[in-house]
C-alpha positions as CSV (number, residue, x, y, z in Angstrom):
1,M,9.0,-42.6,4.8
2,P,9.0,-41.3,8.3
3,A,10.1,-37.8,9.1
4,L,13.3,-38.2,11.1
5,S,12.9,-36.5,14.5
6,P,15.7,-34.9,16.4
7,R,13.9,-36.0,19.5
8,Q,12.6,-39.5,18.7
9,R,15.2,-40.3,16.0
10,P,13.3,-43.3,14.5
11,L,15.0,-45.5,11.9
12,A,13.7,-45.1,8.4
13,A,12.0,-48.1,6.8
14,V,11.3,-49.0,3.2
15,V,7.8,-50.1,2.5
16,A,6.5,-51.8,-0.6
17,L,3.0,-50.7,-1.6
18,A,0.6,-51.8,-4.3
19,S,-1.9,-49.9,-6.4
20,C,-5.6,-50.8,-6.5
21,L,-8.2,-51.0,-9.3
22,A,-11.4,-49.0,-9.5
23,L,-14.9,-50.2,-8.9
24,A,-17.9,-48.3,-10.1
25,P,-20.0,-46.9,-7.2
26,A,-23.5,-48.2,-6.5
27,A,-26.3,-45.9,-7.5
28,H,-28.6,-44.6,-4.7
29,A,-31.4,-42.3,-4.3
30,A,-30.7,-38.5,-3.9
31,P,-30.0,-37.6,-0.3
32,P,-32.9,-36.0,1.7
33,A,-32.3,-32.6,3.3
34,P,-30.5,-32.9,6.6
35,T,-32.3,-32.5,9.9
36,T,-31.3,-30.0,12.5
37,P,-29.2,-30.9,15.5
38,S,-31.1,-32.2,18.6
39,S,-28.5,-31.2,21.1
40,A,-26.6,-28.1,22.1
41,T,-23.4,-30.1,21.8
42,A,-23.8,-30.0,18.0
43,G,-22.1,-26.8,17.5
44,R,-18.8,-25.2,16.8
45,A,-16.2,-27.1,14.8
46,A,-13.5,-26.0,17.3
47,D,-15.2,-28.2,19.9
48,C,-14.2,-31.2,17.8
49,A,-10.6,-30.2,17.2
50,L,-8.2,-32.4,19.1
51,P,-5.0,-31.4,20.8
52,G,-1.8,-33.1,19.8
53,R,-0.1,-35.1,22.6
54,T,3.0,-36.6,20.9
55,G,5.3,-33.5,20.5
56,W,5.8,-34.5,16.9
57,T,3.8,-35.3,13.8
58,D,0.3,-36.3,15.0
59,E,-3.4,-35.7,14.4
60,G,-3.7,-32.7,16.7
61,H,-5.0,-29.4,15.4
62,D,-2.5,-27.4,17.5
63,T,0.4,-28.0,15.0
64,D,3.7,-26.4,16.0
65,R,4.2,-23.7,13.4
66,V,7.8,-23.3,14.4
67,Q,8.6,-26.9,13.6
68,F,6.3,-27.4,10.7
69,Q,5.6,-25.2,7.7
70,P,2.2,-23.8,6.6
71,A,0.2,-25.9,4.2
72,T,-1.6,-23.1,2.5
73,G,-0.6,-20.4,0.0
74,T,2.5,-20.7,-2.2
75,R,5.3,-22.9,-0.9
76,R,8.5,-22.3,-2.9
77,V,10.6,-25.4,-3.6
78,L,14.0,-25.8,-5.2
79,S,15.0,-29.2,-6.6
80,L,18.7,-30.1,-6.5
81,F,20.0,-33.0,-8.6
82,V,23.0,-34.6,-7.0
83,D,25.5,-37.2,-8.0
84,F,28.5,-38.8,-6.2
85,P,32.2,-39.6,-6.7
86,D,31.3,-43.3,-6.7
87,A,28.1,-42.9,-8.7
88,P,28.5,-40.1,-11.3
89,A,25.6,-39.0,-13.4
90,T,25.7,-39.7,-17.2
91,D,22.2,-38.5,-18.1
92,A,20.2,-35.3,-18.1
93,T,18.3,-33.8,-15.1
94,E,15.2,-33.0,-17.1
95,P,13.6,-36.5,-16.8
96,Y,14.0,-36.4,-13.0
97,A,12.2,-33.1,-12.8
98,A,9.5,-34.2,-15.1
99,H,9.0,-37.4,-13.0
100,L,8.2,-35.3,-9.9
101,A,6.5,-32.3,-11.6
102,P,2.9,-33.7,-11.6
103,A,2.9,-33.4,-7.8
104,A,2.2,-29.7,-8.1
105,D,-1.2,-30.3,-9.8
106,W,-1.9,-33.3,-7.6
107,M,-1.4,-31.2,-4.4
108,R,-3.4,-28.3,-5.9
109,R,-6.4,-30.6,-6.4
110,A,-5.9,-32.2,-2.9
111,G,-5.9,-28.8,-1.3
112,H,-8.9,-27.5,-3.2
113,G,-6.7,-24.7,-4.6
114,R,-5.5,-23.5,-1.2
115,L,-2.0,-24.9,-1.6
116,H,0.4,-24.2,-4.5
117,L,3.8,-25.9,-4.8
118,S,6.0,-23.6,-6.9
119,M,8.6,-26.1,-8.0
120,D,11.8,-24.7,-9.4
121,A,14.8,-26.8,-10.4
122,L,18.5,-26.2,-10.7
123,H,19.2,-28.1,-13.9
124,Q,22.7,-29.3,-13.4
125,W,24.3,-32.1,-11.5
126,I,25.7,-31.1,-8.2
127,R,28.6,-33.3,-7.1
128,M,28.4,-34.4,-3.5
129,P,31.7,-34.3,-1.5
130,A,31.5,-37.9,-0.3
131,D,30.6,-41.3,-1.8
132,S,26.9,-42.3,-1.8
133,T,27.7,-45.3,0.5
134,T,29.0,-43.0,3.3
135,Y,25.8,-41.3,4.2
136,G,24.3,-44.0,6.4
137,F,21.2,-45.0,4.4
138,A,22.1,-48.7,4.5
139,R,22.6,-48.6,8.3
140,G,19.3,-47.2,9.3
141,L,19.4,-43.4,8.8
142,S,19.8,-41.3,11.9
143,F,18.8,-37.6,12.2
144,E,22.4,-36.5,12.4
145,A,23.4,-38.5,9.3
146,H,20.4,-37.2,7.4
147,E,21.2,-33.6,8.3
148,K,24.8,-34.1,7.1
149,Y,23.4,-35.3,3.7
150,V,21.2,-32.2,3.4
151,R,24.1,-29.9,4.6
152,D,26.4,-31.4,2.0
153,A,23.9,-31.0,-0.8
154,I,23.1,-27.4,0.2
155,A,26.8,-26.4,0.4
156,A,27.6,-28.0,-2.9
157,A,24.7,-26.2,-4.6
158,D,25.2,-22.8,-2.8
159,P,27.4,-21.2,-5.5
160,Y,24.6,-21.8,-8.1
161,A,21.4,-21.0,-6.2
162,D,19.9,-18.3,-3.9
163,F,18.4,-20.3,-1.1
164,S,16.8,-17.3,0.5
165,R,14.1,-17.5,-2.2
166,Y,12.8,-20.9,-1.2
167,D,10.8,-22.4,1.7
168,M,12.1,-26.0,1.2
169,V,14.4,-28.1,-0.9
170,Y,14.1,-31.4,-2.7
171,V,17.3,-33.4,-3.1
172,V,17.2,-35.8,-6.0
173,P,20.0,-38.4,-6.5
174,N,21.0,-39.8,-9.9
175,R,19.6,-43.3,-10.8
176,T,23.0,-45.0,-10.4
177,A,23.2,-44.0,-6.7
178,A,21.8,-47.3,-5.4
179,A,23.1,-46.5,-1.9
180,I,20.4,-43.8,-1.6
181,P,17.3,-46.2,-1.8
182,F,14.5,-44.4,0.1
183,S,13.0,-41.0,0.6
184,P,12.9,-39.5,4.1
185,T,11.8,-36.0,5.1
186,Y,14.2,-33.6,6.9
187,L,12.6,-31.4,9.6
188,Y,15.1,-29.1,11.3
189,D,15.9,-29.0,15.0
190,P,15.2,-25.4,16.2
191,T,17.6,-26.0,19.2
192,T,20.7,-26.5,17.0
193,P,22.6,-24.4,14.4
194,G,21.3,-26.8,11.6
195,V,21.8,-26.0,7.9
196,T,22.1,-22.4,6.6
197,A,22.7,-20.9,3.2
198,D,22.4,-17.3,1.9
199,G,21.4,-16.1,5.4
200,T,18.5,-18.6,5.4
201,R,17.9,-21.5,7.7
202,I,17.0,-24.6,5.7
203,K,14.1,-25.9,7.8
204,W,12.5,-28.5,5.5
205,A,13.8,-30.8,2.9
206,V,12.9,-34.1,1.2
207,T,15.8,-36.3,0.1
208,F,14.4,-38.6,-2.5
209,G,15.8,-42.1,-3.1
210,Q,15.5,-44.7,-5.8
211,D,12.0,-45.5,-4.6
212,M,10.8,-42.3,-6.2
213,W,10.8,-44.3,-9.5
214,R,8.4,-46.8,-8.0
215,W,6.1,-44.4,-6.2
216,G,6.0,-41.7,-8.8
217,H,5.0,-38.1,-8.0
218,K,2.8,-39.0,-5.1
219,V,5.9,-39.6,-3.0
220,V,6.2,-35.8,-3.1
221,A,2.8,-35.5,-1.6
222,H,3.6,-38.0,1.2
223,E,6.9,-36.5,2.2
224,T,5.8,-32.9,1.8
225,G,2.9,-33.8,4.1
226,H,5.4,-34.5,6.8
227,T,6.7,-31.0,6.6
228,F,3.1,-29.8,7.3
229,G,3.0,-31.9,10.4
230,L,1.2,-35.0,9.2
231,P,2.1,-38.4,10.6
232,D,2.6,-41.7,8.9
233,L,-0.6,-43.8,8.7
234,Y,1.0,-47.0,7.7
235,S,2.2,-49.3,10.5
236,F,5.8,-49.3,11.7
237,T,5.2,-52.8,13.2
238,G,2.9,-55.7,12.1
239,P,1.0,-55.7,8.7
240,T,2.1,-52.5,6.9
241,H,-1.4,-51.3,5.9
242,Q,-3.5,-52.6,8.8
243,Y,-4.8,-49.2,9.8
244,V,-6.0,-47.3,6.7
245,G,-5.3,-49.6,3.7
246,G,-5.1,-47.5,0.6
247,W,-7.0,-44.4,1.9
248,D,-4.8,-41.3,2.2
249,V,-1.4,-40.9,0.7
250,M,0.1,-40.7,4.2
251,G,-0.6,-44.4,4.4
252,D,-0.1,-46.3,1.1
253,I,1.6,-44.0,-1.3
254,A,0.4,-46.2,-4.2
255,G,-3.0,-46.7,-2.6
256,A,-6.3,-46.7,-4.6
257,A,-7.7,-43.7,-2.9
258,P,-4.8,-41.4,-1.9
259,Q,-6.7,-38.2,-1.5
260,F,-5.9,-36.8,2.0
261,L,-8.6,-37.6,4.6
262,G,-11.0,-34.9,5.4
263,W,-9.6,-34.7,8.9
264,H,-6.1,-33.9,7.4
265,S,-7.6,-31.3,5.1
266,W,-9.2,-29.6,8.1
267,K,-5.9,-29.8,10.0
268,L,-4.0,-28.3,7.1
269,G,-6.5,-25.5,6.5
270,W,-7.8,-26.8,3.1
271,I,-11.3,-27.0,4.5
272,R,-12.6,-24.4,6.9
273,D,-14.5,-24.7,10.1
274,H,-17.8,-24.0,8.4
275,Q,-17.3,-27.2,6.4
276,V,-17.1,-29.3,9.6
277,A,-20.1,-30.6,11.4
278,C,-19.4,-31.3,15.0
279,L,-21.1,-33.4,17.7
280,A,-19.0,-32.8,20.8
281,G,-21.2,-34.7,23.4
282,P,-24.4,-36.7,23.8
283,G,-27.0,-35.9,21.2
284,R,-27.9,-36.6,17.6
285,R,-27.1,-34.8,14.4
286,T,-27.9,-35.4,10.7
287,V,-25.4,-34.1,8.1
288,R,-25.3,-34.0,4.4
289,L,-21.7,-34.6,3.2
290,T,-20.1,-33.6,-0.1
291,P,-17.2,-35.8,-1.4
292,V,-13.8,-34.8,0.0
293,E,-12.4,-35.0,-3.6
294,R,-14.5,-31.9,-4.5
295,P,-14.3,-28.3,-3.2
296,G,-17.3,-26.8,-1.3
297,G,-19.9,-28.2,1.0
298,T,-19.7,-29.9,4.3
299,K,-16.7,-32.2,4.2
300,I,-16.6,-34.1,7.5
301,A,-18.9,-35.0,10.4
302,V,-17.0,-35.4,13.7
303,L,-18.2,-37.1,16.8
304,R,-15.9,-36.4,19.6
305,T,-15.4,-39.2,22.2
306,G,-12.7,-38.0,24.5
307,E,-9.9,-35.5,25.0
308,T,-7.8,-36.9,22.1
309,T,-10.3,-39.1,20.3
310,A,-13.1,-38.8,17.8
311,Y,-14.9,-40.6,15.0
312,V,-15.1,-39.0,11.6
313,A,-17.4,-39.7,8.7
314,E,-16.7,-38.4,5.2
315,S,-18.0,-38.9,1.7
316,R,-15.6,-40.5,-0.9
317,R,-16.1,-40.9,-4.6
318,P,-13.8,-42.4,-7.3
319,E,-12.9,-39.1,-9.0
320,H,-10.0,-36.6,-9.3
321,N,-7.1,-37.9,-7.0
322,D,-9.3,-40.9,-6.1
323,A,-10.2,-41.9,-9.6
324,S,-9.1,-45.5,-8.9
325,A,-10.9,-45.9,-5.5
326,C,-12.0,-49.5,-4.8
327,S,-15.2,-48.4,-3.0
328,S,-17.5,-45.4,-2.8
329,G,-19.7,-44.1,0.0
330,V,-19.1,-43.0,3.6
331,L,-15.6,-43.6,5.1
332,I,-15.7,-43.8,8.9
333,Y,-12.6,-43.7,10.9
334,K,-11.3,-43.2,14.5
335,V,-8.7,-40.5,15.2
336,D,-6.4,-40.5,18.2
337,S,-4.2,-37.4,18.5
338,A,-2.2,-39.0,21.3
339,A,-1.1,-42.0,19.1
340,L,2.4,-41.8,17.7
341,T,3.2,-41.7,14.0
342,G,3.2,-45.3,12.6
343,E,1.1,-46.6,15.6
344,G,-2.3,-46.0,14.1
345,P,-3.3,-42.4,14.8
346,V,-6.1,-43.0,12.3
347,R,-7.9,-46.4,12.0
348,I,-10.5,-47.0,9.3
349,M,-13.7,-48.8,10.3
350,N,-14.4,-51.5,7.7
351,G,-18.1,-51.4,6.6
352,N,-17.7,-54.6,4.5
353,P,-15.3,-57.0,6.3
354,A,-16.7,-60.1,4.6
355,A,-16.2,-58.7,1.1
356,T,-13.5,-60.3,-1.1
357,P,-11.3,-57.6,-2.6
358,P,-10.7,-57.8,-6.4
359,A,-7.2,-57.9,-7.7
360,G,-5.2,-54.9,-6.7
361,C,-7.4,-53.9,-3.8
362,T,-7.0,-54.7,-0.1
363,P,-9.9,-55.5,2.4
364,L,-9.8,-52.0,3.9
365,D,-10.0,-50.5,0.4
366,L,-13.6,-51.8,0.4
367,A,-14.4,-50.1,3.8
368,A,-16.8,-47.4,2.6
369,Y,-20.3,-47.7,4.1
370,T,-23.4,-47.3,1.9
371,P,-27.0,-46.4,2.6
372,G,-28.7,-48.7,5.2
373,Q,-25.4,-49.5,6.9
374,T,-24.6,-48.5,10.5
375,F,-21.5,-48.3,12.5
376,T,-21.6,-48.6,16.3
377,D,-19.1,-48.5,19.1
378,P,-20.8,-49.8,22.3
379,D,-17.8,-48.7,24.4
380,T,-18.3,-45.1,23.6
381,G,-22.1,-45.0,22.8
382,V,-21.3,-43.9,19.3
383,R,-23.6,-44.7,16.4
384,I,-23.3,-43.5,12.8
385,D,-26.1,-44.3,10.3
386,V,-25.7,-43.9,6.6
387,R,-29.1,-42.6,5.6
388,A,-28.8,-41.9,1.9
389,G,-26.2,-41.4,-0.9
390,G,-26.0,-40.3,-4.5
391,P,-23.9,-38.4,-7.0
392,S,-23.9,-35.3,-4.8
393,G,-22.7,-37.0,-1.6
394,D,-24.1,-38.8,1.4
395,V,-26.3,-38.2,4.4
396,V,-25.3,-39.5,7.8
397,T,-26.8,-39.3,11.3
398,L,-24.4,-39.1,14.3
399,S,-25.6,-40.3,17.7
400,A,-23.9,-40.3,21.0
401,T,-25.4,-41.5,24.3
């Protein structure tokens, strides 16, 4: 779901997503050693970092660390279980906590051990002061209505919890609260009093809805990603998954390859500058990539094309968080840090547009390029050749004229 902005105030939307089946990757020869750059523009990773231009969640590397929380280290989370006068809980809280708990391990793998979600839970039902139907979810949730929901949950739980111990809060409704159907992210407005408890400003919260039972624990990854400053990669208009298919949990939560894109891992600090190969202008550079699903090695090759645009190549394999990936090889995509959330800030280039996807996969899920394939963009003079691939990763050559 979108993160509701106090400046943009978009309406939340419910999106139905589908899982994909796994295909075995093709076997290729072992990659040759990469060549050295042939241009002085192949240099510092910082030369390929793009500035954000939307003032909200976007693909820029200059994330506002007042508005968004850090994505590294330990982030302390408290789960609150709430019910309502018109929808009282009759079951235990433990199954709700168990449903979301695998997110901690999922995010640890996604962040290569650089992020730890420490998830505590207040194991009692907290009665909200108003009926579930009064909070505005059915009318298209506004920022103000969402903040009131968070405020009511915090106030009701305050006698039982010390909120000064936590960085963010998850609010989980009982299953009979059908009027709370979807799961938006709350990001505070620094210019207003907001929500406070125990002398602490509640800056970040995810309010889960009944869709959590459909998405499973990966909805935690998606919504928490918004608190780190990541945008939605699915489309707010037109075909829902026209931009990235099932690549990256910020697109299709139930997608076949939900591991965060290498670009996102760089933005969040999960991969470091020395793991980024940059070509910031005309020239040529050959790079050996290791799969983004694994720690270590060079993760992304970036070819900058403008002030806010770049092409990125990364290696993907059906393992770890991507165990069900529909294709394997080099994923090539365009990044635009001036594009708004939901308007295609990342767009996957499809290396196999004529392929027929098997059941459970979408055409873009088959987008990975394999050795011998080339991507070109005549408008920018960009060319990306996939030279070789194997179990250890892929070799690509970036060229810009």
